[in-house]
N, C-alpha and C positions, 0 to 999 in steps of 0.2 A: 968326554966317553960320556955313553947311556945306560944306565940300569935300571930296571925294572923288576921288583921286589912282588913273589908272589907266594901267598898264606893259603893253606888249605884250615877251614875250622869245623869242629866237630864239638858240640855240647857246648858251646863256647871257649873250648880252648884250640889252639891252635896245633895241630896234629904235625904239619908239614910244612917246609918254606924254601923255597930255593929264588936264588938273585943271579940272572940275565942281564949281562953286558953285553955294548954293542958299541965296538968306535970306528963304524963307519960312516960314510958319508952321505945315507939315505934320508929322507925325509923321517920327519918325527913319527908317522901313521905308519910307514913300511917298517920300523925299529919295531914300535909297538906291539904289531903283527906277527913278525917276526919273532918277536921276544915269547908272544903267546904262543905260537906254534910249537916253540922248543918245552914252553912251560909243560905241555898238555901230552906231549912227547915226553916229557921227564915223571909225570904222574900219572898216566897211561890212562888220558882221559881224550874224549872226543872234543871237539874244538866249541867251545859258548858259541850261545849266536847273543850279537848285540842287540841287545831291545833298547827305543828310544830313549827308557829312564837311566838304561845303564849309559849310553853315548852320552849323555845330557852331563849325569854324574861324572863321568872323567874328564870333561871339558872342565868343569868345574873345579875339582878339585886335583886334577891329575891320581884317581885313585878311586876305583868300582868293585862294586861286589858279584860274581856271576853265581845266583839261585837256583837252584832245578828246573823251574823257568828258562833259565836261558841253555840247558842241555836238552837234546835230543831223548842222551842216553839217561838211565837212573844214575843218580850220583849216593854214594854210601858217607858222603858229608853234609854239613848245611851249607857253606858254599867256599866259594876261592875267590878272596880278595886280590887284586892287584894293586899296585903304587907303583908310582917313576918315584925314584929316588934320587938320580942324576942326571942332568942334562946337559950338555954342554954347548 
């Protein structure tokens, strides 16, 4: 089972969170993108852009933050953090 935890922060506090589970046989990359699509749909957000720094941080720690620079639209929170919490 693959699980990705998404947390939205504003003012140093977590405003909302969700966990997306995926038991499919796809690659890790496909699972991450599919989970991020579901998170953006649930949170009513545009899809964030993966900047080089975002990709590097995610590869290193299986966790990254998307700030205003990562979104085309304006956001009403400080950042969106995603973290892989379980992999098969």
